C-alpha positions as CSV (number, residue, x, y, z in Angstrom):
1,M,-6.5,11.0,-18.2
2,T,-3.7,8.8,-19.2
3,D,-3.8,5.0,-18.7
4,L,-1.9,4.1,-15.5
5,R,-2.9,0.5,-15.1
6,N,0.6,-0.8,-15.7
7,T,2.3,1.3,-13.1
8,K,3.1,0.0,-9.6
9,V,3.2,3.5,-8.0
10,L,2.5,7.0,-8.9
11,I,2.6,10.4,-7.3
12,A,-0.2,12.9,-7.8
13,V,0.0,16.5,-6.6
14,F,-3.1,18.6,-6.5
15,A,-2.4,22.3,-6.5
16,M,-4.0,25.5,-7.7
17,P,-2.6,28.6,-9.4
18,G,-2.5,31.5,-7.1
19,C,-2.5,29.4,-4.0
20,G,0.4,30.7,-1.9
21,A,1.2,27.4,-0.3
22,C,1.1,25.7,-3.7
23,D,3.3,28.3,-5.3
24,E,5.9,27.8,-2.6
25,Y,5.6,24.0,-2.5
26,L,5.7,23.0,-6.2
27,P,9.2,24.3,-6.9
28,R,10.6,22.5,-3.8
29,F,8.8,19.3,-4.7
30,G,10.2,19.5,-8.3
31,R,13.7,20.0,-7.1
32,Q,13.4,16.9,-4.9
33,V,12.1,14.8,-7.8
34,R,14.9,16.0,-10.0
35,R,17.4,15.1,-7.3
36,F,16.0,11.6,-7.2
37,Q,16.1,11.4,-11.0
38,Q,19.8,12.4,-11.0
39,A,20.5,9.6,-8.6
40,G,18.9,7.1,-11.0
41,A,15.3,6.8,-9.6
42,P,12.7,6.4,-12.4
43,F,10.6,9.4,-11.6
44,H,9.1,11.2,-14.5
45,I,7.1,14.4,-14.2
46,W,4.3,13.6,-16.6
47,H,3.0,16.1,-19.2
48,P,0.0,15.4,-21.5
49,G,1.1,13.3,-24.4
50,D,4.0,11.7,-22.5
51,E,4.1,7.9,-22.7
52,I,4.0,6.0,-19.4
53,V,6.3,3.0,-19.6
54,P,6.5,0.0,-17.1
55,G,8.9,0.7,-14.3
56,M,8.4,4.5,-14.5
57,I,7.1,6.4,-11.5
58,P,4.9,9.0,-13.0
59,V,4.6,12.3,-11.1
60,L,1.3,14.0,-12.1
61,I,0.7,17.6,-11.1
62,Y,-2.9,18.6,-11.4
63,D,-4.7,21.9,-11.3
64,A,-7.3,21.2,-8.6
65,A,-9.5,24.0,-10.0
66,A,-9.5,22.7,-13.6
67,D,-12.8,22.5,-15.3
68,N,-12.3,18.8,-16.1
69,A,-15.0,16.3,-14.9
70,E,-12.6,13.3,-15.1
71,L,-10.0,15.0,-13.0
72,Q,-12.6,16.2,-10.5
73,A,-13.9,12.6,-10.2
74,F,-10.3,11.4,-9.6
75,A,-9.9,14.1,-6.9
76,D,-13.2,13.1,-5.3
77,R,-12.2,9.4,-5.2
78,L,-9.1,10.5,-3.4
79,K,-11.1,12.8,-1.1
80,I,-8.9,15.8,-2.0
81,V,-10.1,18.7,0.2
82,A,-7.1,21.0,0.4
83,T,-4.3,22.3,-1.8
84,P,-1.6,21.4,-2.1
85,T,-2.2,17.7,-1.5
86,T,0.4,15.1,-2.4
87,A,-0.8,11.5,-2.8
88,M,1.3,8.3,-3.4
89,L,-0.9,5.6,-5.0
90,T,0.1,2.0,-4.9
91,R,-1.9,-1.1,-5.2
92,P,-3.9,-1.3,-3.0
93,S,-3.1,1.8,-0.8
94,V,-3.1,5.6,-1.0
95,V,-0.8,7.7,1.2
96,K,-2.1,11.3,1.2
97,V,-0.4,14.3,2.8
98,E,-2.2,17.7,2.9
99,G,-0.3,20.9,2.9
100,A,3.1,22.2,1.8
101,I,5.1,19.4,3.5
102,D,8.7,20.1,4.3
103,D,11.7,18.8,2.3
104,A,12.3,15.8,4.7
105,Q,8.7,14.7,4.3
106,I,9.0,15.0,0.5
107,E,12.2,12.9,0.5
108,Q,10.5,10.2,2.7
109,L,7.5,10.1,0.3
110,L,9.8,9.8,-2.7
111,R,11.9,7.1,-1.0
112,S,8.7,5.2,-0.2
113,A,7.6,5.4,-3.8
114,A,10.9,4.1,-5.1
115,V,10.7,1.1,-2.7
116,A,7.1,0.4,-3.7
117,N,8.2,0.5,-7.4
118,R,10.6,-2.4,-7.0
């Protein structure tokens, strides 16, 4: 996993390939993130190898079924029990929402992340 110690807030989405709710949710979630990016918010959909810079709000999308002990330990710490689950992590809190939340809830979560990042 990447080093996230210098971030104020991050968004983690746990989904699984072939999960109907996940397959419907992820494109909608991505569109909302891109809309915020276009408005100047520092969201960055992270991919392995990407650098995380201070001030950035990383958006990490995880395959909850991946055979990766470190990822599974992270999911266990967050008590991920359903997919999709979207979590906003700040110091010291975690806001976790299970299920394919609607666009208004996605927008509220992203707005909250942007405020927490200030």
